[in-house]
mmCIF file as Biopython writes it, N, C-alpha, C and O atoms, coordinates in Angstrom:
data_model
#
loop_
_atom_site.group_PDB
_atom_site.id
_atom_site.type_symbol
_atom_site.label_atom_id
_atom_site.label_alt_id
_atom_site.label_comp_id
_atom_site.label_asym_id
_atom_site.label_entity_id
_atom_site.label_seq_id
_atom_site.pdbx_PDB_ins_code
_atom_site.Cartn_x
_atom_site.Cartn_y
_atom_site.Cartn_z
_atom_site.occupancy
_atom_site.B_iso_or_equiv
_atom_site.auth_seq_id
_atom_site.auth_asym_id
_atom_site.pdbx_PDB_model_num
ATOM 1   N N  . MET A ? 1  ? 0.859  -1.172 -0.009  1.0 0.0 1  A 1 
ATOM 2   C CA . MET A ? 1  ? -0.008 0.005  0.002   1.0 0.0 1  A 1 
ATOM 3   C C  . MET A ? 1  ? 0.893  1.228  0.011   1.0 0.0 1  A 1 
ATOM 4   O O  . MET A ? 1  ? 1.810  1.332  0.826   1.0 0.0 1  A 1 
ATOM 5   N N  . GLU A ? 2  ? 0.624  2.157  -0.908  1.0 0.0 2  A 1 
ATOM 6   C CA . GLU A ? 2  ? 1.414  3.367  -0.982  1.0 0.0 2  A 1 
ATOM 7   C C  . GLU A ? 2  ? 0.738  4.489  -0.235  1.0 0.0 2  A 1 
ATOM 8   O O  . GLU A ? 2  ? -0.478 4.666  -0.305  1.0 0.0 2  A 1 
ATOM 9   N N  . LYS A ? 3  ? 1.563  5.262  0.498   1.0 0.0 3  A 1 
ATOM 10  C CA . LYS A ? 3  ? 1.026  6.407  1.248   1.0 0.0 3  A 1 
ATOM 11  C C  . LYS A ? 3  ? 1.804  7.652  0.905   1.0 0.0 3  A 1 
ATOM 12  O O  . LYS A ? 3  ? 3.017  7.611  0.703   1.0 0.0 3  A 1 
ATOM 13  N N  . ILE A ? 4  ? 1.088  8.769  0.841   1.0 0.0 4  A 1 
ATOM 14  C CA . ILE A ? 4  ? 1.737  10.044 0.539   1.0 0.0 4  A 1 
ATOM 15  C C  . ILE A ? 4  ? 2.039  10.754 1.884   1.0 0.0 4  A 1 
ATOM 16  O O  . ILE A ? 4  ? 1.257  10.707 2.834   1.0 0.0 4  A 1 
ATOM 17  N N  . LYS A ? 5  ? 3.209  11.406 1.903   1.0 0.0 5  A 1 
ATOM 18  C CA . LYS A ? 5  ? 3.636  12.083 3.123   1.0 0.0 5  A 1 
ATOM 19  C C  . LYS A ? 5  ? 4.198  13.431 2.787   1.0 0.0 5  A 1 
ATOM 20  O O  . LYS A ? 5  ? 4.776  13.623 1.717   1.0 0.0 5  A 1 
ATOM 21  N N  . VAL A ? 6  ? 4.030  14.399 3.719   1.0 0.0 6  A 1 
ATOM 22  C CA . VAL A ? 6  ? 4.635  15.735 3.608   1.0 0.0 6  A 1 
ATOM 23  C C  . VAL A ? 6  ? 5.589  15.883 4.767   1.0 0.0 6  A 1 
ATOM 24  O O  . VAL A ? 6  ? 5.219  15.657 5.919   1.0 0.0 6  A 1 
ATOM 25  N N  . ASN A ? 7  ? 6.824  16.265 4.463   1.0 0.0 7  A 1 
ATOM 26  C CA . ASN A ? 7  ? 7.799  16.542 5.491   1.0 0.0 7  A 1 
ATOM 27  C C  . ASN A ? 7  ? 7.620  17.980 5.949   1.0 0.0 7  A 1 
ATOM 28  O O  . ASN A ? 7  ? 8.049  18.911 5.266   1.0 0.0 7  A 1 
ATOM 29  N N  . SER A ? 8  ? 6.989  18.164 7.100   1.0 0.0 8  A 1 
ATOM 30  C CA . SER A ? 8  ? 6.694  19.513 7.593   1.0 0.0 8  A 1 
ATOM 31  C C  . SER A ? 8  ? 7.926  20.249 8.014   1.0 0.0 8  A 1 
ATOM 32  O O  . SER A ? 8  ? 7.880  21.468 8.182   1.0 0.0 8  A 1 
ATOM 33  N N  . ASP A ? 9  ? 9.046  19.551 8.195   1.0 0.0 9  A 1 
ATOM 34  C CA . ASP A ? 9  ? 10.316 20.233 8.570   1.0 0.0 9  A 1 
ATOM 35  C C  . ASP A ? 9  ? 10.872 21.021 7.416   1.0 0.0 9  A 1 
ATOM 36  O O  . ASP A ? 9  ? 11.611 21.982 7.632   1.0 0.0 9  A 1 
ATOM 37  N N  . ILE A ? 10 ? 10.541 20.645 6.179   1.0 0.0 10 A 1 
ATOM 38  C CA . ILE A ? 10 ? 11.079 21.392 5.035   1.0 0.0 10 A 1 
ATOM 39  C C  . ILE A ? 10 ? 10.009 22.077 4.193   1.0 0.0 10 A 1 
ATOM 40  O O  . ILE A ? 10 ? 10.335 22.843 3.286   1.0 0.0 10 A 1 
ATOM 41  N N  . CYS A ? 11 ? 8.736  21.811 4.481   1.0 0.0 11 A 1 
ATOM 42  C CA . CYS A ? 11 ? 7.650  22.477 3.753   1.0 0.0 11 A 1 
ATOM 43  C C  . CYS A ? 11 ? 7.689  23.980 4.019   1.0 0.0 11 A 1 
ATOM 44  O O  . CYS A ? 11 ? 7.887  24.396 5.161   1.0 0.0 11 A 1 
ATOM 45  N N  . ILE A ? 12 ? 7.503  24.801 2.983   1.0 0.0 12 A 1 
ATOM 46  C CA . ILE A ? 12 ? 7.517  26.238 3.138   1.0 0.0 12 A 1 
ATOM 47  C C  . ILE A ? 12 ? 6.110  26.826 3.024   1.0 0.0 12 A 1 
ATOM 48  O O  . ILE A ? 12 ? 5.938  28.042 3.107   1.0 0.0 12 A 1 
ATOM 49  N N  . GLY A ? 13 ? 5.120  25.982 2.836   1.0 0.0 13 A 1 
ATOM 50  C CA . GLY A ? 13 ? 3.715  26.459 2.789   1.0 0.0 13 A 1 
ATOM 51  C C  . GLY A ? 13 ? 3.356  27.237 1.545   1.0 0.0 13 A 1 
ATOM 52  O O  . GLY A ? 13 ? 2.509  28.129 1.598   1.0 0.0 13 A 1 
ATOM 53  N N  . CYS A ? 14 ? 3.981  26.921 0.428   1.0 0.0 14 A 1 
ATOM 54  C CA . CYS A ? 14 ? 3.701  27.660 -0.799  1.0 0.0 14 A 1 
ATOM 55  C C  . CYS A ? 14 ? 2.269  27.418 -1.308  1.0 0.0 14 A 1 
ATOM 56  O O  . CYS A ? 14 ? 1.715  28.250 -2.027  1.0 0.0 14 A 1 
ATOM 57  N N  . GLY A ? 15 ? 1.683  26.289 -0.933  1.0 0.0 15 A 1 
ATOM 58  C CA . GLY A ? 15 ? 0.296  26.007 -1.280  1.0 0.0 15 A 1 
ATOM 59  C C  . GLY A ? 15 ? 0.064  25.352 -2.615  1.0 0.0 15 A 1 
ATOM 60  O O  . GLY A ? 15 ? -1.084 25.110 -2.987  1.0 0.0 15 A 1 
ATOM 61  N N  . LEU A ? 16 ? 1.119  25.056 -3.350  1.0 0.0 16 A 1 
ATOM 62  C CA . LEU A ? 16 ? 0.962  24.436 -4.660  1.0 0.0 16 A 1 
ATOM 63  C C  . LEU A ? 16 ? 0.178  23.114 -4.579  1.0 0.0 16 A 1 
ATOM 64  O O  . LEU A ? 16 ? -0.762 22.886 -5.341  1.0 0.0 16 A 1 
ATOM 65  N N  . CYS A ? 17 ? 0.584  22.265 -3.652  1.0 0.0 17 A 1 
ATOM 66  C CA . CYS A ? 17 ? -0.065 20.942 -3.548  1.0 0.0 17 A 1 
ATOM 67  C C  . CYS A ? 17 ? -1.555 21.098 -3.149  1.0 0.0 17 A 1 
ATOM 68  O O  . CYS A ? 17 ? -2.420 20.400 -3.678  1.0 0.0 17 A 1 
ATOM 69  N N  . VAL A ? 18 ? -1.826 21.998 -2.236  1.0 0.0 18 A 1 
ATOM 70  C CA . VAL A ? 18 ? -3.212 22.213 -1.772  1.0 0.0 18 A 1 
ATOM 71  C C  . VAL A ? 18 ? -4.064 22.733 -2.945  1.0 0.0 18 A 1 
ATOM 72  O O  . VAL A ? 18 ? -5.188 22.274 -3.149  1.0 0.0 18 A 1 
ATOM 73  N N  . SER A ? 19 ? -3.529 23.675 -3.699  1.0 0.0 19 A 1 
ATOM 74  C CA . SER A ? 19 ? -4.295 24.219 -4.820  1.0 0.0 19 A 1 
ATOM 75  C C  . SER A ? 19 ? -4.487 23.206 -5.951  1.0 0.0 19 A 1 
ATOM 76  O O  . SER A ? 19 ? -5.477 23.261 -6.681  1.0 0.0 19 A 1 
ATOM 77  N N  . GLN A ? 20 ? -3.539 22.285 -6.089  1.0 0.0 20 A 1 
ATOM 78  C CA . GLN A ? 20 ? -3.626 21.270 -7.135  1.0 0.0 20 A 1 
ATOM 79  C C  . GLN A ? 20 ? -4.544 20.105 -6.778  1.0 0.0 20 A 1 
ATOM 80  O O  . GLN A ? 20 ? -5.188 19.524 -7.652  1.0 0.0 20 A 1 
ATOM 81  N N  . ASN A ? 21 ? -4.602 19.758 -5.460  1.0 0.0 21 A 1 
ATOM 82  C CA . ASN A ? 21 ? -5.395 18.595 -5.064  1.0 0.0 21 A 1 
ATOM 83  C C  . ASN A ? 21 ? -5.851 18.693 -3.642  1.0 0.0 21 A 1 
ATOM 84  O O  . ASN A ? 21 ? -5.145 18.259 -2.731  1.0 0.0 21 A 1 
ATOM 85  N N  . GLU A ? 22 ? -7.029 19.260 -3.428  1.0 0.0 22 A 1 
ATOM 86  C CA . GLU A ? 22 ? -7.600 19.417 -2.081  1.0 0.0 22 A 1 
ATOM 87  C C  . GLU A ? 22 ? -8.098 18.111 -1.488  1.0 0.0 22 A 1 
ATOM 88  O O  . GLU A ? 22 ? -8.423 18.052 -0.302  1.0 0.0 22 A 1 
ATOM 89  N N  . GLU A ? 23 ? -8.163 17.059 -2.301  1.0 0.0 23 A 1 
ATOM 90  C CA . GLU A ? 23 ? -8.582 15.761 -1.762  1.0 0.0 23 A 1 
ATOM 91  C C  . GLU A ? 23 ? -7.465 15.185 -0.912  1.0 0.0 23 A 1 
ATOM 92  O O  . GLU A ? 23 ? -7.741 14.545 0.103   1.0 0.0 23 A 1 
ATOM 93  N N  . TYR A ? 24 ? -6.217 15.390 -1.293  1.0 0.0 24 A 1 
ATOM 94  C CA . TYR A ? 24 ? -5.075 14.801 -0.602  1.0 0.0 24 A 1 
ATOM 95  C C  . TYR A ? 24 ? -4.359 15.756 0.328   1.0 0.0 24 A 1 
ATOM 96  O O  . TYR A ? 24 ? -3.723 15.301 1.279   1.0 0.0 24 A 1 
ATOM 97  N N  . PHE A ? 25 ? -4.429 17.064 0.099   1.0 0.0 25 A 1 
ATOM 98  C CA . PHE A ? 25 ? -3.651 18.028 0.877   1.0 0.0 25 A 1 
ATOM 99  C C  . PHE A ? 25 ? -4.501 19.129 1.467   1.0 0.0 25 A 1 
ATOM 100 O O  . PHE A ? 25 ? -5.519 19.517 0.895   1.0 0.0 25 A 1 
ATOM 101 N N  . GLU A ? 26 ? -4.080 19.632 2.616   1.0 0.0 26 A 1 
ATOM 102 C CA . GLU A ? 26 ? -4.688 20.791 3.259   1.0 0.0 26 A 1 
ATOM 103 C C  . GLU A ? 26 ? -3.633 21.495 4.088   1.0 0.0 26 A 1 
ATOM 104 O O  . GLU A ? 26 ? -2.531 20.978 4.273   1.0 0.0 26 A 1 
ATOM 105 N N  . PHE A ? 27 ? -3.966 22.665 4.585   1.0 0.0 27 A 1 
ATOM 106 C CA . PHE A ? 27 ? -3.008 23.411 5.428   1.0 0.0 27 A 1 
ATOM 107 C C  . PHE A ? 27 ? -3.210 23.037 6.900   1.0 0.0 27 A 1 
ATOM 108 O O  . PHE A ? 27 ? -4.336 22.796 7.336   1.0 0.0 27 A 1 
ATOM 109 N N  . ASN A ? 28 ? -2.125 22.991 7.651   1.0 0.0 28 A 1 
ATOM 110 C CA . ASN A ? 28 ? -2.247 22.810 9.092   1.0 0.0 28 A 1 
ATOM 111 C C  . ASN A ? 28 ? -2.342 24.165 9.770   1.0 0.0 28 A 1 
ATOM 112 O O  . ASN A ? 28 ? -2.395 25.183 9.080   1.0 0.0 28 A 1 
ATOM 113 N N  . ASP A ? 29 ? -2.364 24.215 11.075  1.0 0.0 29 A 1 
ATOM 114 C CA . ASP A ? 29 ? -2.535 25.469 11.826  1.0 0.0 29 A 1 
ATOM 115 C C  . ASP A ? 29 ? -1.384 26.447 11.612  1.0 0.0 29 A 1 
ATOM 116 O O  . ASP A ? 29 ? -1.548 27.650 11.815  1.0 0.0 29 A 1 
ATOM 117 N N  . GLU A ? 30 ? -0.207 25.935 11.199  1.0 0.0 30 A 1 
ATOM 118 C CA . GLU A ? 30 ? 0.949  26.794 10.968  1.0 0.0 30 A 1 
ATOM 119 C C  . GLU A ? 30 ? 1.040  27.284 9.516   1.0 0.0 30 A 1 
ATOM 120 O O  . GLU A ? 30 ? 1.976  27.999 9.158   1.0 0.0 30 A 1 
ATOM 121 N N  . GLY A ? 31 ? 0.067  26.899 8.687   1.0 0.0 31 A 1 
ATOM 122 C CA . GLY A ? 31 ? 0.077  27.303 7.299   1.0 0.0 31 A 1 
ATOM 123 C C  . GLY A ? 31 ? 0.924  26.475 6.399   1.0 0.0 31 A 1 
ATOM 124 O O  . GLY A ? 31 ? 1.226  26.879 5.276   1.0 0.0 31 A 1 
ATOM 125 N N  . LEU A ? 32 ? 1.323  25.299 6.876   1.0 0.0 32 A 1 
ATOM 126 C CA . LEU A ? 32 ? 2.104  24.353 6.106   1.0 0.0 32 A 1 
ATOM 127 C C  . LEU A ? 32 ? 1.180  23.253 5.569   1.0 0.0 32 A 1 
ATOM 128 O O  . LEU A ? 32 ? 0.093  23.017 6.097   1.0 0.0 32 A 1 
ATOM 129 N N  . SER A ? 33 ? 1.634  22.603 4.529   1.0 0.0 33 A 1 
ATOM 130 C CA . SER A ? 33 ? 0.819  21.522 3.941   1.0 0.0 33 A 1 
ATOM 131 C C  . SER A ? 33 ? 0.852  20.307 4.842   1.0 0.0 33 A 1 
ATOM 132 O O  . SER A ? 33 ? 1.855  20.011 5.491   1.0 0.0 33 A 1 
ATOM 133 N N  . LYS A ? 34 ? -0.298 19.597 4.864   1.0 0.0 34 A 1 
ATOM 134 C CA . LYS A ? 34 ? -0.329 18.307 5.547   1.0 0.0 34 A 1 
ATOM 135 C C  . LYS A ? 34 ? -1.198 17.386 4.692   1.0 0.0 34 A 1 
ATOM 136 O O  . LYS A ? 34 ? -2.015 17.837 3.889   1.0 0.0 34 A 1 
ATOM 137 N N  . VAL A ? 35 ? -1.000 16.113 4.885   1.0 0.0 35 A 1 
ATOM 138 C CA . VAL A ? 35 ? -1.765 15.130 4.116   1.0 0.0 35 A 1 
ATOM 139 C C  . VAL A ? 35 ? -3.137 14.960 4.729   1.0 0.0 35 A 1 
ATOM 140 O O  . VAL A ? 35 ? -3.284 14.759 5.935   1.0 0.0 35 A 1 
ATOM 141 N N  . LYS A ? 36 ? -4.128 15.044 3.876   1.0 0.0 36 A 1 
ATOM 142 C CA . LYS A ? 36 ? -5.537 14.891 4.271   1.0 0.0 36 A 1 
ATOM 143 C C  . LYS A ? 36 ? -5.984 13.470 4.031   1.0 0.0 36 A 1 
ATOM 144 O O  . LYS A ? 36 ? -6.730 12.909 4.834   1.0 0.0 36 A 1 
ATOM 145 N N  . LYS A ? 37 ? -5.542 12.881 2.940   1.0 0.0 37 A 1 
ATOM 146 C CA . LYS A ? 37 ? -5.869 11.489 2.564   1.0 0.0 37 A 1 
ATOM 147 C C  . LYS A ? 37 ? -4.552 10.781 2.297   1.0 0.0 37 A 1 
ATOM 148 O O  . LYS A ? 37 ? -3.885 11.044 1.296   1.0 0.0 37 A 1 
ATOM 149 N N  . GLU A ? 38 ? -4.181 9.873  3.208   1.0 0.0 38 A 1 
ATOM 150 C CA . GLU A ? 38 ? -2.852 9.298  3.190   1.0 0.0 38 A 1 
ATOM 151 C C  . GLU A ? 38 ? -2.662 8.188  2.164   1.0 0.0 38 A 1 
ATOM 152 O O  . GLU A ? 38 ? -1.613 8.144  1.520   1.0 0.0 38 A 1 
ATOM 153 N N  . VAL A ? 39 ? -3.621 7.296  1.985   1.0 0.0 39 A 1 
ATOM 154 C CA . VAL A ? 39 ? -3.504 6.167  1.096   1.0 0.0 39 A 1 
ATOM 155 C C  . VAL A ? 39 ? -3.701 6.615  -0.360  1.0 0.0 39 A 1 
ATOM 156 O O  . VAL A ? 39 ? -4.708 7.229  -0.713  1.0 0.0 39 A 1 
ATOM 157 N N  . VAL A ? 40 ? -2.712 6.289  -1.180  1.0 0.0 40 A 1 
ATOM 158 C CA . VAL A ? 40 ? -2.723 6.718  -2.601  1.0 0.0 40 A 1 
ATOM 159 C C  . VAL A ? 40 ? -3.589 5.763  -3.422  1.0 0.0 40 A 1 
ATOM 160 O O  . VAL A ? 40 ? -3.348 4.556  -3.472  1.0 0.0 40 A 1 
ATOM 161 N N  . ASN A ? 41 ? -4.601 6.343  -4.061  1.0 0.0 41 A 1 
ATOM 162 C CA . ASN A ? 41 ? -5.452 5.608  -4.999  1.0 0.0 41 A 1 
ATOM 163 C C  . ASN A ? 41 ? -4.677 5.531  -6.337  1.0 0.0 41 A 1 
ATOM 164 O O  . ASN A ? 41 ? -4.180 6.540  -6.837  1.0 0.0 41 A 1 
ATOM 165 N N  . GLU A ? 42 ? -4.593 4.362  -6.878  1.0 0.0 42 A 1 
ATOM 166 C CA . GLU A ? 42 ? -3.838 4.150  -8.130  1.0 0.0 42 A 1 
ATOM 167 C C  . GLU A ? 42 ? -4.276 5.123  -9.244  1.0 0.0 42 A 1 
ATOM 168 O O  . GLU A ? 42 ? -3.449 5.570  -10.038 1.0 0.0 42 A 1 
ATOM 169 N N  . ASN A ? 43 ? -5.562 5.442  -9.296  1.0 0.0 43 A 1 
ATOM 170 C CA . ASN A ? 43 ? -6.056 6.360  -10.334 1.0 0.0 43 A 1 
ATOM 171 C C  . ASN A ? 43 ? -5.553 7.778  -10.142 1.0 0.0 43 A 1 
ATOM 172 O O  . ASN A ? 43 ? -5.541 8.560  -11.093 1.0 0.0 43 A 1 
ATOM 173 N N  . ASP A ? 44 ? -5.142 8.123  -8.947  1.0 0.0 44 A 1 
ATOM 174 C CA . ASP A ? 44 ? -4.661 9.484  -8.620  1.0 0.0 44 A 1 
ATOM 175 C C  . ASP A ? 44 ? -3.140 9.590  -8.702  1.0 0.0 44 A 1 
ATOM 176 O O  . ASP A ? 44 ? -2.602 10.694 -8.632  1.0 0.0 44 A 1 
ATOM 177 N N  . LYS A ? 45 ? -2.447 8.483  -8.848  1.0 0.0 45 A 1 
ATOM 178 C CA . LYS A ? 45 ? -0.988 8.475  -8.708  1.0 0.0 45 A 1 
ATOM 179 C C  . LYS A ? 45 ? -0.277 9.376  -9.697  1.0 0.0 45 A 1 
ATOM 180 O O  . LYS A ? 45 ? 0.675  10.056 -9.315  1.0 0.0 45 A 1 
ATOM 181 N N  . LYS A ? 46 ? -0.693 9.410  -10.936 1.0 0.0 46 A 1 
ATOM 182 C CA . LYS A ? 46 ? -0.027 10.246 -11.933 1.0 0.0 46 A 1 
ATOM 183 C C  . LYS A ? 46 ? -0.099 11.721 -11.567 1.0 0.0 46 A 1 
ATOM 184 O O  . LYS A ? 46 ? 0.899  12.435 -11.664 1.0 0.0 46 A 1 
ATOM 185 N N  . ASP A ? 47 ? -1.275 12.181 -11.145 1.0 0.0 47 A 1 
ATOM 186 C CA . ASP A ? 47 ? -1.437 13.566 -10.727 1.0 0.0 47 A 1 
ATOM 187 C C  . ASP A ? 47 ? -0.590 13.861 -9.478  1.0 0.0 47 A 1 
ATOM 188 O O  . ASP A ? 47 ? 0.009  14.932 -9.375  1.0 0.0 47 A 1 
ATOM 189 N N  . LEU A ? 48 ? -0.541 12.923 -8.542  1.0 0.0 48 A 1 
ATOM 190 C CA . LEU A ? 48 ? 0.233  13.130 -7.334  1.0 0.0 48 A 1 
ATOM 191 C C  . LEU A ? 48 ? 1.729  13.201 -7.638  1.0 0.0 48 A 1 
ATOM 192 O O  . LEU A ? 48 ? 2.453  13.980 -7.019  1.0 0.0 48 A 1 
ATOM 193 N N  . LEU A ? 49 ? 2.191  12.386 -8.591  1.0 0.0 49 A 1 
ATOM 194 C CA . LEU A ? 49 ? 3.607  12.413 -8.974  1.0 0.0 49 A 1 
ATOM 195 C C  . LEU A ? 49 ? 3.961  13.762 -9.597  1.0 0.0 49 A 1 
ATOM 196 O O  . LEU A ? 49 ? 5.057  14.276 -9.374  1.0 0.0 49 A 1 
ATOM 197 N N  . ASN A ? 50 ? 3.049  14.337 -10.372 1.0 0.0 50 A 1 
ATOM 198 C CA . ASN A ? 50 ? 3.262  15.671 -10.937 1.0 0.0 50 A 1 
ATOM 199 C C  . ASN A ? 50 ? 3.366  16.725 -9.821  1.0 0.0 50 A 1 
ATOM 200 O O  . ASN A ? 50 ? 4.201  17.627 -9.893  1.0 0.0 50 A 1 
ATOM 201 N N  . ILE A ? 51 ? 2.545  16.610 -8.830  1.0 0.0 51 A 1 
ATOM 202 C CA . ILE A ? 51 ? 2.606  17.537 -7.686  1.0 0.0 51 A 1 
ATOM 203 C C  . ILE A ? 51 ? 3.924  17.369 -6.939  1.0 0.0 51 A 1 
ATOM 204 O O  . ILE A ? 51 ? 4.537  18.360 -6.543  1.0 0.0 51 A 1 
ATOM 205 N N  . ILE A ? 52 ? 4.363  16.144 -6.743  1.0 0.0 52 A 1 
ATOM 206 C CA . ILE A ? 52 ? 5.621  15.882 -6.068  1.0 0.0 52 A 1 
ATOM 207 C C  . ILE A ? 52 ? 6.779  16.539 -6.824  1.0 0.0 52 A 1 
ATOM 208 O O  . ILE A ? 52 ? 7.650  17.173 -6.227  1.0 0.0 52 A 1 
ATOM 209 N N  . GLU A ? 53 ? 6.770  16.374 -8.148  1.0 0.0 53 A 1 
ATOM 210 C CA . GLU A ? 53 ? 7.809  16.990 -8.975  1.0 0.0 53 A 1 
ATOM 211 C C  . GLU A ? 53 ? 7.789  18.515 -8.914  1.0 0.0 53 A 1 
ATOM 212 O O  . GLU A ? 53 ? 8.835  19.153 -9.031  1.0 0.0 53 A 1 
ATOM 213 N N  . SER A ? 54 ? 6.614  19.100 -8.735  1.0 0.0 54 A 1 
ATOM 214 C CA . SER A ? 54 ? 6.421  20.521 -8.719  1.0 0.0 54 A 1 
ATOM 215 C C  . SER A ? 54 ? 6.750  21.188 -7.382  1.0 0.0 54 A 1 
ATOM 216 O O  . SER A ? 54 ? 6.946  22.402 -7.331  1.0 0.0 54 A 1 
ATOM 217 N N  . CYS A ? 55 ? 6.812  20.416 -6.314  1.0 0.0 55 A 1 
ATOM 218 C CA . CYS A ? 55 ? 7.092  20.951 -4.997  1.0 0.0 55 A 1 
ATOM 219 C C  . CYS A ? 55 ? 8.457  21.647 -5.001  1.0 0.0 55 A 1 
ATOM 220 O O  . CYS A ? 55 ? 9.464  21.006 -5.300  1.0 0.0 55 A 1 
ATOM 221 N N  . PRO A ? 56 ? 8.513  22.927 -4.680  1.0 0.0 56 A 1 
ATOM 222 C CA . PRO A ? 56 ? 9.808  23.653 -4.785  1.0 0.0 56 A 1 
ATOM 223 C C  . PRO A ? 56 ? 10.875 23.207 -3.785  1.0 0.0 56 A 1 
ATOM 224 O O  . PRO A ? 56 ? 12.058 23.484 -3.983  1.0 0.0 56 A 1 
ATOM 225 N N  . VAL A ? 57 ? 10.475 22.528 -2.728  1.0 0.0 57 A 1 
ATOM 226 C CA . VAL A ? 57 ? 11.460 22.078 -1.714  1.0 0.0 57 A 1 
ATOM 227 C C  . VAL A ? 57 ? 11.482 20.570 -1.555  1.0 0.0 57 A 1 
ATOM 228 O O  . VAL A ? 57 ? 12.090 20.056 -0.616  1.0 0.0 57 A 1 
ATOM 229 N N  . SER A ? 58 ? 10.822 19.849 -2.468  1.0 0.0 58 A 1 
ATOM 230 C CA . SER A ? 58 ? 10.776 18.368 -2.414  1.0 0.0 58 A 1 
ATOM 231 C C  . SER A ? 58 ? 10.327 17.834 -1.074  1.0 0.0 58 A 1 
ATOM 232 O O  . SER A ? 58 ? 10.938 16.917 -0.525  1.0 0.0 58 A 1 
ATOM 233 N N  . ALA A ? 59 ? 9.270  18.402 -0.553  1.0 0.0 59 A 1 
ATOM 234 C CA . ALA A ? 59 ? 8.769  17.988 0.770   1.0 0.0 59 A 1 
ATOM 235 C C  . ALA A ? 59 ? 7.762  16.856 0.715   1.0 0.0 59 A 1 
ATOM 236 O O  . ALA A ? 59 ? 7.355  16.352 1.762   1.0 0.0 59 A 1 
ATOM 237 N N  . ILE A ? 60 ? 7.348  16.442 -0.472  1.0 0.0 60 A 1 
ATOM 238 C CA . ILE A ? 60 ? 6.310  15.412 -0.615  1.0 0.0 60 A 1 
ATOM 239 C C  . ILE A ? 60 ? 6.900  14.120 -1.194  1.0 0.0 60 A 1 
ATOM 240 O O  . ILE A ? 60 ? 7.655  14.154 -2.166  1.0 0.0 60 A 1 
ATOM 241 N N  . VAL A ? 61 ? 6.553  12.998 -0.594  1.0 0.0 61 A 1 
ATOM 242 C CA . VAL A ? 61 ? 6.992  11.709 -1.100  1.0 0.0 61 A 1 
ATOM 243 C C  . VAL A ? 61 ? 5.860  10.703 -1.038  1.0 0.0 61 A 1 
ATOM 244 O O  . VAL A ? 61 ? 4.914  10.852 -0.264  1.0 0.0 61 A 1 
ATOM 245 N N  . ILE A ? 62 ? 5.973  9.672  -1.872  1.0 0.0 62 A 1 
ATOM 246 C CA . ILE A ? 62 ? 5.102  8.515  -1.794  1.0 0.0 62 A 1 
ATOM 247 C C  . ILE A ? 62 ? 5.953  7.357  -1.338  1.0 0.0 62 A 1 
ATOM 248 O O  . ILE A ? 62 ? 6.973  7.038  -1.948  1.0 0.0 62 A 1 
ATOM 249 N N  . GLU A ? 63 ? 5.521  6.721  -0.247  1.0 0.0 63 A 1 
ATOM 250 C CA . GLU A ? 63 ? 6.244  5.593  0.316   1.0 0.0 63 A 1 
ATOM 251 C C  . GLU A ? 63 ? 5.431  4.342  0.224   1.0 0.0 63 A 1 
ATOM 252 O O  . GLU A ? 63 ? 4.217  4.365  0.423   1.0 0.0 63 A 1 
ATOM 253 N N  . ASP A ? 64 ? 6.083  3.250  -0.074  1.0 0.0 64 A 1 
ATOM 254 C CA . ASP A ? 64 ? 5.427  1.943  -0.109  1.0 0.0 64 A 1 
ATOM 255 C C  . ASP A ? 64 ? 5.467  1.338  1.271   1.0 0.0 64 A 1 
ATOM 256 O O  . ASP A ? 64 ? 6.544  1.041  1.788   1.0 0.0 64 A 1 
ATOM 257 N N  . GLU A ? 65 ? 4.322  1.153  1.871   1.0 0.0 65 A 1 
ATOM 258 C CA . GLU A ? 65 ? 4.259  0.588  3.228   1.0 0.0 65 A 1 
ATOM 259 C C  . GLU A ? 65 ? 3.601  -0.777 3.133   1.0 0.0 65 A 1 
ATOM 260 O O  . GLU A ? 65 ? 2.549  -0.940 2.515   1.0 0.0 65 A 1 
ATOM 261 N N  . LYS A ? 66 ? 4.234  -1.735 3.750   1.0 0.0 66 A 1 
ATOM 262 C CA . LYS A ? 66 ? 3.712  -3.100 3.763   1.0 0.0 66 A 1 
ATOM 263 C C  . LYS A ? 66 ? 2.527  -3.163 4.723   1.0 0.0 66 A 1 
ATOM 264 O O  . LYS A ? 66 ? 2.582  -2.628 5.830   1.0 0.0 66 A 1 
ATOM 265 N N  . GLU A ? 67 ? 1.479  -3.809 4.295   1.0 0.0 67 A 1 
ATOM 266 C CA . GLU A ? 67 ? 0.309  -3.989 5.167   1.0 0.0 67 A 1 
ATOM 267 C C  . GLU A ? 67 ? 0.617  -5.063 6.213   1.0 0.0 67 A 1 
ATOM 268 O O  . GLU A ? 67 ? 1.253  -6.077 5.927   1.0 0.0 67 A 1 
ATOM 269 N N  . ALA A ? 68 ? 0.151  -4.808 7.416   1.0 0.0 68 A 1 
ATOM 270 C CA . ALA A ? 68 ? 0.430  -5.750 8.514   1.0 0.0 68 A 1 
ATOM 271 C C  . ALA A ? 68 ? -0.526 -6.934 8.449   1.0 0.0 68 A 1 
ATOM 272 O O  . ALA A ? 68 ? -0.452 -7.835 9.285   1.0 0.0 68 A 1 
#
């Protein structure tokens, strides 16, 4: 199962990911991006990869997590 994550330590809160996909991203109380929907739907993966490439500080990743 693949999950999308935002590294809040390097996020600058530019809002690109939130404006591109409000289903997966939202702002936290500090104005930084956070993941709203963690599990990546295969149909959404191409769009999410484009957002990851567009992040100016490379704060977004998709990780493959093994199901328990």
